[in-house]
N, C-alpha and C positions, 0 to 999 in steps of 0.2 A: 620698314615692319614688316616685313610683307611675309613675314613667318609668325609671324603672330595670330590666333585664335578669338578670335570674342565670342568665349563662352554661351553667351548667348543666342548666337547663333550656331549653336552645333549642339543645341538641345534634344534630344537627350543625350546624357558623352556616355558614347561603349563604356562596357564592365571593362576594358584593360586601361580605362581611361582615373577610372572610379576605382580603381584597383589601384593603380599609381599615385593618385591623391594620395587616398585612405596612407598607405604605404608613406609617403612621407611627411603629410600631417606626421603616424606616429614617430617615429624617425627622429623629428620635431623635438615634439615632445617627451621621447626620451630625452635627448638629448639638454635638453632645459632641463629634466630632473637632474640627472648625472651636475648639469653645472651648479644649482641651487646645492644640490649634497654637497657639494667639493668647495663650498661656502661663498658661489661666487654673488658678487652684490647685485640684486636686479638689474640697477640700472646697467653694469655693466651688461648684464645677459640681452637686456630689450636694444642696448643700439649697436650692441653683434649685430643680432638678428638685423635692424636696421639696416646697418649699412649693406649686410647681404643683398638686402630686397633694389636696395639703390644702383647695386654695383649690377644684378642682373638685370633691373630695368630700363640702365644702360647701356648696356647689353642689348637688348632688344631693340632700342631702339637707336641706334648708332650701326648695326648692320644691316 
């Protein structure tokens, strides 16, 4: 986990990080909106997001 940065130690965040976070947040929100419009059940959307979050956490911990 040596590549994991605790944000409270990196505050204030740089503009490049803020931009990346905003871009990621918008992309996720847009994808959720598209999924809802396509009729996917909310539980499926949530479970997919949770699965990706779990996989990324596992990858950070194991590397």
